[in-house]
BAMARBA-356402 format. One record per residue (C-alpha): residue number from 1; residue in three letters; x, y, z. Coordinates in steps of 0.001 Angstrom, whole numbers, plus 500000, padded with zeros to 6 digits. Layout:
# BAMARBA-356402
<vextor n="NUM" res="Ala" X="X" Y="Y" Z="Z"/>
...
END
This chain:
# BAMARBA-356402
<vextor n="1" res="Met" X="867931" Y="717990" Z="314867"/>
<vextor n="2" res="Leu" X="871084" Y="716449" Z="313431"/>
<vextor n="3" res="Pro" X="871582" Y="712681" Z="313674"/>
<vextor n="4" res="Phe" X="873888" Y="711528" Z="316481"/>
<vextor n="5" res="Glu" X="874983" Y="708399" Z="318312"/>
<vextor n="6" res="Ala" X="875179" Y="708213" Z="322099"/>
<vextor n="7" res="Arg" X="877233" Y="705701" Z="324050"/>
<vextor n="8" res="Pro" X="876179" Y="704283" Z="327421"/>
<vextor n="9" res="Ser" X="877891" Y="705027" Z="330703"/>
<vextor n="10" res="Pro" X="879043" Y="702440" Z="333235"/>
<vextor n="11" res="Ala" X="876738" Y="701276" Z="335981"/>
<vextor n="12" res="Ile" X="877472" Y="703962" Z="338576"/>
<vextor n="13" res="Arg" X="877502" Y="703275" Z="342314"/>
<vextor n="14" res="Phe" X="877701" Y="706684" Z="343965"/>
<vextor n="15" res="Gly" X="877906" Y="707661" Z="347620"/>
<vextor n="16" res="Pro" X="880122" Y="707629" Z="350709"/>
<vextor n="17" res="Gly" X="881302" Y="704152" Z="351673"/>
<vextor n="18" res="Arg" X="880446" Y="702499" Z="348354"/>
<vextor n="19" res="Leu" X="883962" Y="701031" Z="348090"/>
<vextor n="20" res="Ala" X="882660" Y="698319" Z="350428"/>
<vextor n="21" res="Glu" X="880499" Y="697097" Z="347529"/>
<vextor n="22" res="Leu" X="883542" Y="696125" Z="345449"/>
<vextor n="23" res="Pro" X="883100" Y="692382" Z="346173"/>
<vextor n="24" res="Asp" X="879489" Y="692548" Z="345002"/>
<vextor n="25" res="Cys" X="880647" Y="694233" Z="341803"/>
<vextor n="26" res="Leu" X="883016" Y="691349" Z="341082"/>
<vextor n="27" res="Thr" X="880329" Y="688796" Z="341890"/>
<vextor n="28" res="Thr" X="877991" Y="690584" Z="339479"/>
<vextor n="29" res="Leu" X="880643" Y="690231" Z="336764"/>
<vextor n="30" res="Gly" X="881365" Y="686590" Z="337611"/>
<vextor n="31" res="Ala" X="884991" Y="687428" Z="338414"/>
<vextor n="32" res="Thr" X="887233" Y="685552" Z="340855"/>
<vextor n="33" res="His" X="890700" Y="687143" Z="340457"/>
<vextor n="34" res="Ala" X="891119" Y="690915" Z="340218"/>
<vextor n="35" res="Leu" X="894177" Y="692827" Z="339084"/>
<vextor n="36" res="Ile" X="894109" Y="696221" Z="340839"/>
<vextor n="37" res="Val" X="896104" Y="698835" Z="338903"/>
<vextor n="38" res="Thr" X="897236" Y="701785" Z="340999"/>
<vextor n="39" res="Asp" X="900264" Y="703840" Z="342076"/>
<vextor n="40" res="Pro" X="902393" Y="704054" Z="345244"/>
<vextor n="41" res="Gly" X="900617" Y="707191" Z="346475"/>
<vextor n="42" res="Ile" X="897259" Y="705407" Z="346529"/>
<vextor n="43" res="Val" X="898857" Y="702485" Z="348348"/>
<vextor n="44" res="Ala" X="900327" Y="704895" Z="350944"/>
<vextor n="45" res="Ala" X="896898" Y="706504" Z="351412"/>
<vextor n="46" res="Gly" X="895501" Y="703148" Z="352557"/>
<vextor n="47" res="His" X="892914" Y="702769" Z="349807"/>
<vextor n="48" res="Ile" X="894422" Y="699579" Z="348394"/>
<vextor n="49" res="Glu" X="894574" Y="697941" Z="351814"/>
<vextor n="50" res="Arg" X="890870" Y="698669" Z="352300"/>
<vextor n="51" res="Ala" X="889914" Y="697416" Z="348828"/>
<vextor n="52" res="Thr" X="891885" Y="694178" Z="349104"/>
<vextor n="53" res="Ala" X="890519" Y="693558" Z="352609"/>
<vextor n="54" res="Phe" X="886959" Y="693802" Z="351313"/>
<vextor n="55" res="Leu" X="887797" Y="691311" Z="348562"/>
<vextor n="56" res="Thr" X="889698" Y="688919" Z="350834"/>
<vextor n="57" res="Asn" X="886860" Y="688862" Z="353374"/>
<vextor n="58" res="Ala" X="884523" Y="687925" Z="350538"/>
<vextor n="59" res="Gly" X="886801" Y="685103" Z="349393"/>
<vextor n="60" res="Ile" X="887863" Y="686887" Z="346208"/>
<vextor n="61" res="Arg" X="891500" Y="686832" Z="345115"/>
<vextor n="62" res="Ser" X="893253" Y="690090" Z="344188"/>
<vextor n="63" res="Thr" X="896718" Y="691104" Z="342993"/>
<vextor n="64" res="Val" X="898033" Y="694672" Z="343077"/>
<vextor n="65" res="Tyr" X="900094" Y="696386" Z="340378"/>
<vextor n="66" res="Gln" X="901349" Y="699745" Z="341636"/>
<vextor n="67" res="Gly" X="903512" Y="700752" Z="338680"/>
<vextor n="68" res="Ser" X="901268" Y="703340" Z="337027"/>
<vextor n="69" res="His" X="902788" Y="706773" Z="336387"/>
<vextor n="70" res="Ile" X="901450" Y="710238" Z="335591"/>
<vextor n="71" res="Asn" X="900850" Y="710589" Z="331846"/>
<vextor n="72" res="Pro" X="901412" Y="706870" Z="331135"/>
<vextor n="73" res="Thr" X="903489" Y="706014" Z="328084"/>
<vextor n="74" res="Glu" X="903358" Y="703064" Z="325715"/>
<vextor n="75" res="Ser" X="906148" Y="701424" Z="327737"/>
<vextor n="76" res="Asp" X="904161" Y="701900" Z="330956"/>
<vextor n="77" res="Ile" X="901186" Y="700149" Z="329388"/>
<vextor n="78" res="Glu" X="903331" Y="697280" Z="328156"/>
<vextor n="79" res="Ala" X="904876" Y="696813" Z="331612"/>
<vextor n="80" res="Cys" X="901401" Y="696534" Z="333116"/>
<vextor n="81" res="Arg" X="900339" Y="694146" Z="330324"/>
<vextor n="82" res="Asn" X="903354" Y="691932" Z="330996"/>
<vextor n="83" res="Phe" X="902509" Y="691811" Z="334696"/>
<vextor n="84" res="Ala" X="898878" Y="690984" Z="333943"/>
<vextor n="85" res="Gln" X="899864" Y="688178" Z="331577"/>
<vextor n="86" res="Ser" X="901914" Y="686610" Z="334374"/>
<vextor n="87" res="Ile" X="898993" Y="686398" Z="336824"/>
<vextor n="88" res="Lys" X="896042" Y="685882" Z="334433"/>
<vextor n="89" res="Pro" X="893268" Y="687939" Z="336112"/>
<vextor n="90" res="Asp" X="889662" Y="687779" Z="334966"/>
<vextor n="91" res="Val" X="888819" Y="691405" Z="335816"/>
<vextor n="92" res="Leu" X="890779" Y="694672" Z="335863"/>
<vextor n="93" res="Ile" X="890276" Y="697413" Z="338458"/>
<vextor n="94" res="Gly" X="891691" Y="700914" Z="338008"/>
<vextor n="95" res="Leu" X="891882" Y="702466" Z="341485"/>
<vextor n="96" res="Gly" X="893408" Y="705937" Z="341595"/>
<vextor n="97" res="Gly" X="893555" Y="709001" Z="339409"/>
<vextor n="98" res="Gly" X="893168" Y="709195" Z="335672"/>
<vextor n="99" res="Ser" X="896636" Y="707750" Z="335077"/>
<vextor n="100" res="Ser" X="895840" Y="704541" Z="336971"/>
<vextor n="101" res="Met" X="892567" Y="704137" Z="335093"/>
<vextor n="102" res="Asp" X="894261" Y="704870" Z="331753"/>
<vextor n="103" res="Thr" X="896990" Y="702338" Z="332550"/>
<vextor n="104" res="Ala" X="894382" Y="699699" Z="333350"/>
<vextor n="105" res="Lys" X="892427" Y="700465" Z="330191"/>
<vextor n="106" res="Gly" X="895575" Y="700452" Z="328065"/>
<vextor n="107" res="Cys" X="896614" Y="697131" Z="329581"/>
<vextor n="108" res="Asn" X="893202" Y="695770" Z="328645"/>
<vextor n="109" res="Phe" X="893776" Y="696694" Z="325000"/>
<vextor n="110" res="Leu" X="897049" Y="694767" Z="324815"/>
<vextor n="111" res="Leu" X="896150" Y="691684" Z="326849"/>
<vextor n="112" res="Asn" X="894291" Y="690032" Z="323960"/>
<vextor n="113" res="Asn" X="895191" Y="692307" Z="321044"/>
<vextor n="114" res="Pro" X="898577" Y="692497" Z="319273"/>
<vextor n="115" res="Gly" X="900911" Y="695448" Z="318800"/>
<vextor n="116" res="Arg" X="901454" Y="698666" Z="320750"/>
<vextor n="117" res="Met" X="899060" Y="701371" Z="321887"/>
<vextor n="118" res="Ala" X="899885" Y="703478" Z="318824"/>
<vextor n="119" res="Asp" X="898125" Y="700804" Z="316764"/>
<vextor n="120" res="Tyr" X="894874" Y="701680" Z="318553"/>
<vextor n="121" res="Lys" X="894995" Y="705464" Z="318233"/>
<vextor n="122" res="Gly" X="891456" Y="706337" Z="317191"/>
<vextor n="123" res="Tyr" X="888309" Y="704409" Z="317978"/>
<vextor n="124" res="Gly" X="887121" Y="700818" Z="317680"/>
<vextor n="125" res="Leu" X="890355" Y="699301" Z="316347"/>
<vextor n="126" res="Ala" X="890690" Y="696469" Z="318883"/>
<vextor n="127" res="Lys" X="889306" Y="693310" Z="317301"/>
<vextor n="128" res="Asn" X="889529" Y="690894" Z="320221"/>
<vextor n="129" res="Ala" X="887675" Y="690721" Z="323513"/>
<vextor n="130" res="Met" X="888713" Y="692623" Z="326639"/>
<vextor n="131" res="Leu" X="888327" Y="691794" Z="330314"/>
<vextor n="132" res="Pro" X="885572" Y="693494" Z="332317"/>
<vextor n="133" res="Phe" X="886864" Y="696702" Z="333880"/>
<vextor n="134" res="Ile" X="885869" Y="698448" Z="337125"/>
<vextor n="135" res="Ala" X="886874" Y="702099" Z="337592"/>
<vextor n="136" res="Ile" X="887310" Y="703608" Z="341062"/>
<vextor n="137" res="Pro" X="888514" Y="707227" Z="340968"/>
<vextor n="138" res="Thr" X="890298" Y="708758" Z="343947"/>
<vextor n="139" res="Thr" X="890455" Y="712200" Z="342309"/>
<vextor n="140" res="Ala" X="887584" Y="714311" Z="341021"/>
<vextor n="141" res="Gly" X="888790" Y="715487" Z="337666"/>
<vextor n="142" res="Thr" X="889571" Y="713339" Z="334646"/>
<vextor n="143" res="Gly" X="886223" Y="711583" Z="334259"/>
<vextor n="144" res="Ser" X="888169" Y="708596" Z="332896"/>
<vextor n="145" res="Glu" X="885801" Y="706307" Z="334783"/>
<vextor n="146" res="Cys" X="883053" Y="707182" Z="332273"/>
<vextor n="147" res="Gln" X="885136" Y="707098" Z="329091"/>
<vextor n="148" res="Ser" X="886096" Y="704308" Z="326723"/>
<vextor n="149" res="Tyr" X="889367" Y="706042" Z="325830"/>
<vextor n="150" res="Ala" X="892801" Y="705422" Z="327306"/>
<vextor n="151" res="Ile" X="895019" Y="708509" Z="327017"/>
<vextor n="152" res="Val" X="898558" Y="707300" Z="326430"/>
<vextor n="153" res="Ser" X="901741" Y="709203" Z="325508"/>
<vextor n="154" res="Arg" X="904071" Y="707996" Z="322784"/>
<vextor n="155" res="Asp" X="907502" Y="706976" Z="323960"/>
<vextor n="156" res="Gly" X="910030" Y="709616" Z="322945"/>
<vextor n="157" res="Thr" X="907786" Y="712367" Z="321595"/>
<vextor n="158" res="His" X="905246" Y="712347" Z="324485"/>
<vextor n="159" res="Glu" X="902453" Y="712953" Z="321958"/>
<vextor n="160" res="Lys" X="899173" Y="712168" Z="323686"/>
<vextor n="161" res="Met" X="897124" Y="709525" Z="321900"/>
<vextor n="162" res="Ala" X="893439" Y="708854" Z="322495"/>
<vextor n="163" res="Cys" X="892903" Y="705115" Z="322103"/>
<vextor n="164" res="Gly" X="889226" Y="704259" Z="322367"/>
<vextor n="165" res="Asp" X="887045" Y="701210" Z="322023"/>
<vextor n="166" res="Pro" X="883550" Y="700386" Z="323305"/>
<vextor n="167" res="Lys" X="884978" Y="697253" Z="324960"/>
<vextor n="168" res="Ala" X="887319" Y="699430" Z="327069"/>
<vextor n="169" res="Leu" X="884487" Y="701241" Z="328852"/>
<vextor n="170" res="Ala" X="884158" Y="700356" Z="332522"/>
<vextor n="171" res="Arg" X="881311" Y="698002" Z="333331"/>
<vextor n="172" res="Ile" X="880981" Y="699566" Z="336790"/>
<vextor n="173" res="Ala" X="882244" Y="702848" Z="338266"/>
<vextor n="174" res="Ile" X="882372" Y="703231" Z="342047"/>
<vextor n="175" res="Leu" X="882162" Y="706911" Z="342995"/>
<vextor n="176" res="Asp" X="882978" Y="707073" Z="346702"/>
<vextor n="177" res="Pro" X="883735" Y="710672" Z="347809"/>
<vextor n="178" res="Glu" X="885496" Y="709369" Z="350917"/>
<vextor n="179" res="Leu" X="888342" Y="708285" Z="348624"/>
<vextor n="180" res="Thr" X="888964" Y="711848" Z="347399"/>
<vextor n="181" res="Ala" X="889704" Y="713156" Z="350905"/>
<vextor n="182" res="Ser" X="893281" Y="711872" Z="350617"/>
<vextor n="183" res="Gln" X="894121" Y="714161" Z="347685"/>
<vextor n="184" res="Pro" X="896869" Y="716715" Z="348324"/>
<vextor n="185" res="Gln" X="895479" Y="720230" Z="347921"/>
<vextor n="186" res="Asn" X="897403" Y="720893" Z="344711"/>
<vextor n="187" res="Val" X="896005" Y="717695" Z="343160"/>
<vextor n="188" res="Ala" X="892457" Y="718551" Z="344258"/>
<vextor n="189" res="Thr" X="892844" Y="722019" Z="342735"/>
<vextor n="190" res="Leu" X="894191" Y="720947" Z="339353"/>
<vextor n="191" res="Thr" X="891801" Y="718017" Z="338935"/>
<vextor n="192" res="Ala" X="888811" Y="720211" Z="339810"/>
<vextor n="193" res="Leu" X="889841" Y="722797" Z="337231"/>
<vextor n="194" res="Asp" X="890402" Y="720027" Z="334681"/>
<vextor n="195" res="Ala" X="886862" Y="718755" Z="335313"/>
<vextor n="196" res="Leu" X="885548" Y="722299" Z="334850"/>
<vextor n="197" res="Ser" X="887323" Y="722516" Z="331496"/>
<vextor n="198" res="His" X="885644" Y="719276" Z="330444"/>
<vextor n="199" res="Thr" X="882191" Y="720724" Z="331057"/>
<vextor n="200" res="Leu" X="882909" Y="723910" Z="329123"/>
<vextor n="201" res="Glu" X="884555" Y="722221" Z="326150"/>
<vextor n="202" res="Ser" X="882088" Y="719350" Z="325774"/>
<vextor n="203" res="Ala" X="879208" Y="721833" Z="326008"/>
<vextor n="204" res="Val" X="880255" Y="723713" Z="322852"/>
<vextor n="205" res="Cys" X="882280" Y="721296" Z="320711"/>
<vextor n="206" res="Thr" X="881026" Y="720542" Z="317225"/>
<vextor n="207" res="Lys" X="880057" Y="716972" Z="318202"/>
<vextor n="208" res="Arg" X="877703" Y="718116" Z="320970"/>
<vextor n="209" res="Asn" X="874245" Y="716567" Z="320921"/>
<vextor n="210" res="Pro" X="871181" Y="716473" Z="323208"/>
<vextor n="211" res="Val" X="872652" Y="713702" Z="325377"/>
<vextor n="212" res="Ser" X="876073" Y="715303" Z="325852"/>
<vextor n="213" res="Ser" X="874552" Y="718769" Z="326295"/>
<vextor n="214" res="Ala" X="872266" Y="717616" Z="329093"/>
<vextor n="215" res="Thr" X="875134" Y="715779" Z="330762"/>
<vextor n="216" res="Ser" X="877611" Y="718654" Z="330511"/>
<vextor n="217" res="Asp" X="874996" Y="721086" Z="331851"/>
<vextor n="218" res="Glu" X="874386" Y="718974" Z="334965"/>
<vextor n="219" res="Ala" X="878120" Y="718434" Z="335372"/>
<vextor n="220" res="Phe" X="878670" Y="722195" Z="335248"/>
<vextor n="221" res="Arg" X="875931" Y="722776" Z="337825"/>
<vextor n="222" res="Leu" X="877514" Y="720305" Z="340235"/>
<vextor n="223" res="Ile" X="881078" Y="721491" Z="339692"/>
<vextor n="224" res="Ser" X="880315" Y="725220" Z="339800"/>
<vextor n="225" res="Ser" X="878453" Y="724767" Z="343098"/>
<vextor n="226" res="Ser" X="881392" Y="722991" Z="344753"/>
<vextor n="227" res="Ile" X="884625" Y="724154" Z="343139"/>
<vextor n="228" res="His" X="885223" Y="727184" Z="345362"/>
<vextor n="229" res="His" X="885211" Y="724988" Z="348475"/>
<vextor n="230" res="Ile" X="887569" Y="722568" Z="346724"/>
<vextor n="231" res="Leu" X="889972" Y="725382" Z="345824"/>
<vextor n="232" res="Asn" X="889792" Y="726847" Z="349340"/>
<vextor n="233" res="Gly" X="890398" Y="723472" Z="350996"/>
<vextor n="234" res="Thr" X="887094" Y="723711" Z="352892"/>
<vextor n="235" res="Ala" X="885134" Y="720927" Z="351172"/>
<vextor n="236" res="Asp" X="883024" Y="718598" Z="353305"/>
<vextor n="237" res="Ile" X="881932" Y="715131" Z="352204"/>
<vextor n="238" res="Glu" X="878788" Y="716446" Z="350476"/>
<vextor n="239" res="Thr" X="880813" Y="718984" Z="348501"/>
<vextor n="240" res="Arg" X="883355" Y="716320" Z="347569"/>
<vextor n="241" res="Gly" X="880470" Y="714168" Z="346385"/>
<vextor n="242" res="Arg" X="879130" Y="716910" Z="344113"/>
<vextor n="243" res="Met" X="882564" Y="717450" Z="342612"/>
<vextor n="244" res="Leu" X="883170" Y="713717" Z="342130"/>
<vextor n="245" res="Leu" X="879815" Y="713159" Z="340453"/>
<vextor n="246" res="Gly" X="880232" Y="716318" Z="338372"/>
<vextor n="247" res="Ala" X="883634" Y="715140" Z="337152"/>
<vextor n="248" res="Ala" X="882194" Y="711733" Z="336209"/>
<vextor n="249" res="Leu" X="879304" Y="713309" Z="334311"/>
<vextor n="250" res="Ala" X="881757" Y="715613" Z="332536"/>
<vextor n="251" res="Gly" X="883625" Y="712486" Z="331473"/>
<vextor n="252" res="Ala" X="880363" Y="711024" Z="330183"/>
<vextor n="253" res="Ala" X="879757" Y="714258" Z="328256"/>
<vextor n="254" res="Ile" X="883166" Y="713876" Z="326594"/>
<vextor n="255" res="Glu" X="882392" Y="710241" Z="325800"/>
<vextor n="256" res="Asn" X="879274" Y="711376" Z="323951"/>
<vextor n="257" res="Ser" X="880810" Y="714429" Z="322258"/>
<vextor n="258" res="Met" X="884438" Y="715647" Z="322370"/>
<vextor n="259" res="Leu" X="886687" Y="718475" Z="323625"/>
<vextor n="260" res="Gly" X="888169" Y="721541" Z="321940"/>
<vextor n="261" res="Ala" X="890960" Y="724089" Z="321682"/>
<vextor n="262" res="Ala" X="891811" Y="724349" Z="325395"/>
<vextor n="263" res="His" X="892924" Y="720721" Z="325370"/>
<vextor n="264" res="Ala" X="894534" Y="721033" Z="321940"/>
<vextor n="265" res="Thr" X="896730" Y="723869" Z="323249"/>
<vextor n="266" res="Ala" X="897332" Y="722286" Z="326669"/>
<vextor n="267" res="Asn" X="898816" Y="719031" Z="325387"/>
<vextor n="268" res="Pro" X="901858" Y="720626" Z="323653"/>
<vextor n="269" res="Leu" X="902589" Y="722580" Z="326843"/>
<vextor n="270" res="Thr" X="902667" Y="719323" Z="328792"/>
<vextor n="271" res="Ala" X="904727" Y="717510" Z="326164"/>
<vextor n="272" res="Ser" X="907295" Y="720288" Z="325644"/>
<vextor n="273" res="Phe" X="907581" Y="721853" Z="329105"/>
<vextor n="274" res="Asp" X="906326" Y="719116" Z="331448"/>
<vextor n="275" res="Ile" X="903531" Y="721359" Z="332734"/>
<vextor n="276" res="Pro" X="900845" Y="719357" Z="334593"/>
<vextor n="277" res="His" X="897793" Y="718866" Z="332420"/>
<vextor n="278" res="Gly" X="895411" Y="720591" Z="334834"/>
<vextor n="279" res="Leu" X="897619" Y="723673" Z="334962"/>
<vextor n="280" res="Ala" X="898133" Y="723747" Z="331198"/>
<vextor n="281" res="Val" X="894449" Y="723483" Z="330329"/>
<vextor n="282" res="Thr" X="893504" Y="726075" Z="332969"/>
<vextor n="283" res="Leu" X="896086" Y="728475" Z="331564"/>
<vextor n="284" res="Met" X="894483" Y="728243" Z="328123"/>
<vextor n="285" res="Leu" X="890790" Y="727894" Z="329010"/>
<vextor n="286" res="Pro" X="889729" Y="731553" Z="329544"/>
<vextor n="287" res="His" X="891310" Y="732603" Z="326254"/>
<vextor n="288" res="Val" X="889590" Y="729804" Z="324358"/>
<vextor n="289" res="Val" X="886242" Y="730680" Z="325981"/>
<vextor n="290" res="Arg" X="886694" Y="734338" Z="324957"/>
<vextor n="291" res="Leu" X="887442" Y="733286" Z="321373"/>
<vextor n="292" res="Asn" X="884500" Y="730896" Z="321183"/>
<vextor n="293" res="His" X="882214" Y="733510" Z="322719"/>
<vextor n="294" res="Thr" X="882455" Y="735484" Z="319458"/>
<vextor n="295" res="His" X="880315" Y="732773" Z="317823"/>
<vextor n="296" res="Pro" X="876645" Y="733738" Z="318451"/>
<vextor n="297" res="Glu" X="875419" Y="730169" Z="318961"/>
<vextor n="298" res="Ile" X="878224" Y="729421" Z="321399"/>
<vextor n="299" res="Ala" X="877604" Y="732680" Z="323255"/>
<vextor n="300" res="Ser" X="874028" Y="731488" Z="323758"/>
<vextor n="301" res="Ile" X="875238" Y="728191" Z="325244"/>
<vextor n="302" res="Tyr" X="877580" Y="730040" Z="327602"/>
<vextor n="303" res="Gln" X="874729" Y="732334" Z="328635"/>
<vextor n="304" res="Asn" X="872577" Y="729308" Z="329402"/>
<vextor n="305" res="Leu" X="875327" Y="727876" Z="331628"/>
<vextor n="306" res="Ser" X="875521" Y="731242" Z="333385"/>
<vextor n="307" res="Arg" X="872065" Y="730664" Z="334870"/>
<vextor n="308" res="His" X="873829" Y="728466" Z="337442"/>
<vextor n="309" res="Leu" X="876130" Y="731344" Z="338429"/>
<vextor n="310" res="Gly" X="874251" Y="734644" Z="338712"/>
<vextor n="311" res="Thr" X="876981" Y="736372" Z="336698"/>
<vextor n="312" res="Ser" X="878644" Y="736092" Z="333294"/>
<vextor n="313" res="Leu" X="880510" Y="732880" Z="332602"/>
<vextor n="314" res="Ile" X="883770" Y="734563" Z="331598"/>
<vextor n="315" res="Asp" X="883809" Y="736803" Z="334686"/>
<vextor n="316" res="Trp" X="883071" Y="733830" Z="336965"/>
<vextor n="317" res="Leu" X="885672" Y="731644" Z="335240"/>
<vextor n="318" res="Glu" X="888472" Y="734182" Z="335579"/>
<vextor n="319" res="Lys" X="887668" Y="734854" Z="339243"/>
<vextor n="320" res="Thr" X="887487" Y="731121" Z="339954"/>
<vextor n="321" res="Ile" X="890898" Y="730514" Z="338402"/>
<vextor n="322" res="Ala" X="892320" Y="733461" Z="340350"/>
<vextor n="323" res="Arg" X="891152" Y="731789" Z="343574"/>
<vextor n="324" res="Ala" X="893412" Y="728841" Z="342792"/>
<vextor n="325" res="His" X="896599" Y="730966" Z="342978"/>
<vextor n="326" res="Leu" X="898262" Y="728862" Z="340303"/>
<vextor n="327" res="Pro" X="901910" Y="729418" Z="339397"/>
<vextor n="328" res="Lys" X="902534" Y="731087" Z="336038"/>
<vextor n="329" res="Pro" X="904755" Y="728857" Z="333894"/>
<vextor n="330" res="Glu" X="907824" Y="730585" Z="332491"/>
<vextor n="331" res="Ile" X="907663" Y="729824" Z="328775"/>
<vextor n="332" res="Pro" X="909598" Y="731984" Z="326290"/>
<vextor n="333" res="Thr" X="907542" Y="733598" Z="323554"/>
<vextor n="334" res="Ser" X="910068" Y="732166" Z="321112"/>
<vextor n="335" res="Ala" X="908455" Y="728772" Z="321752"/>
<vextor n="336" res="Ile" X="905031" Y="729907" Z="320539"/>
<vextor n="337" res="Pro" X="905434" Y="729024" Z="316823"/>
<vextor n="338" res="Ala" X="906441" Y="725442" Z="317646"/>
<vextor n="339" res="Leu" X="903638" Y="725120" Z="320215"/>
<vextor n="340" res="Ala" X="901101" Y="726453" Z="317704"/>
<vextor n="341" res="Glu" X="902271" Y="724021" Z="315036"/>
<vextor n="342" res="Ala" X="902009" Y="721142" Z="317509"/>
<vextor n="343" res="Ala" X="898491" Y="722234" Z="318476"/>
<vextor n="344" res="Thr" X="897331" Y="721923" Z="314867"/>
<vextor n="345" res="His" X="898031" Y="718172" Z="315103"/>
<vextor n="346" res="Gln" X="895953" Y="717646" Z="318248"/>
<vextor n="347" res="Trp" X="892790" Y="715673" Z="317594"/>
<vextor n="348" res="Thr" X="890607" Y="717641" Z="320010"/>
<vextor n="349" res="Gly" X="891252" Y="720928" Z="318189"/>
<vextor n="350" res="Arg" X="889276" Y="719668" Z="315201"/>
<vextor n="351" res="Phe" X="886080" Y="719854" Z="317250"/>
<vextor n="352" res="Asn" X="886400" Y="723432" Z="318474"/>
<vextor n="353" res="Pro" X="883350" Y="725464" Z="317372"/>
<vextor n="354" res="Ile" X="885599" Y="728079" Z="315759"/>
<vextor n="355" res="Pro" X="888059" Y="726460" Z="313332"/>
<vextor n="356" res="Leu" X="891687" Y="727076" Z="314227"/>
<vextor n="357" res="Asp" X="894959" Y="727165" Z="312315"/>
<vextor n="358" res="Ala" X="898547" Y="727746" Z="313438"/>
<vextor n="359" res="Thr" X="898075" Y="731523" Z="313376"/>
<vextor n="360" res="Thr" X="895015" Y="731412" Z="315630"/>
<vextor n="361" res="Phe" X="896695" Y="728943" Z="317980"/>
<vextor n="362" res="Ala" X="899684" Y="731301" Z="318184"/>
<vextor n="363" res="Thr" X="897346" Y="734147" Z="319125"/>
<vextor n="364" res="Leu" X="895862" Y="732043" Z="321929"/>
<vextor n="365" res="Tyr" X="899306" Y="731095" Z="323249"/>
<vextor n="366" res="His" X="900468" Y="734698" Z="323134"/>
<vextor n="367" res="Ala" X="897440" Y="735857" Z="325097"/>
<vextor n="368" res="Ala" X="897889" Y="733139" Z="327715"/>
<vextor n="369" res="Leu" X="901662" Y="733420" Z="328131"/>
<vextor n="370" res="Thr" X="901996" Y="737191" Z="328164"/>
<vextor n="371" res="Ser" X="898857" Y="738316" Z="330038"/>
END
């Protein structure tokens, strides 16, 4: 066995109604003033009103920042940091989708550390302390609640940067499936498919290890047993719970390993054509799985995952994606060379089990965009 290093996950509180335990979480952390980072959609859904009521009834002060945006940029993070500096909280709460949690984590980097988020691209570059962080996802997809990385886009170029630090990891993650019932169907679909991609990429990336492999396997079992109901809009609370927990475990698998070529090819599609991340990664995923399947060791891992399905992984994956009835982005083939070149600069591509260059990336794009 090769040497590896595993990182811990947050303390996870899972189950319907666990949002009510938010005051106890703050008491456990010794916090008295929470900054809740979210977006207007989560406010409209009523989740913030419930969370602040729980805190108020417990005598705990809270302030809400609802300025997070999809694919947060460096400027978005700085705006949240400026707001936080004005109120001086002693704990941060990210309540919402991955963007809200990334905004909260990014804010945490800059509260006590100088510079911009680009200065923290990589891992472990923040020298000063961070506030305790509580993650409360309202979507079942990104797994950000179990990761120490904030994914932030550069202003101007929209290059996605992974800025990680052990101090940025949530101390507590509240996984309450009742919160995911407010998702619009298109959001539930794309986040579920994103979570599925996390299981399949973390399971085979070159940084996989016994901890990440066990976690990604369980995440795949949970997600594969619930995703069809999510895509059909027929999920009950138990199914939502399986998907939410599966997405969190997939995030933990990423935290302890990495991703691969599906994400490396998806990010340029989002940056250049504003395609939602979940759609972009789903567009690329089957073609990356087919490529990786040519590696005998990876084929064995895929076959092991197939024991949860009763059929081949590739066949199941393609039929599952077809159930989602996703729109096909209209991208000219003339854009492929630039997309392929951009993919070579994506960090996640370095961990794909089959090494890739611009020519191979171009082949993947061609297969995805013309099939």
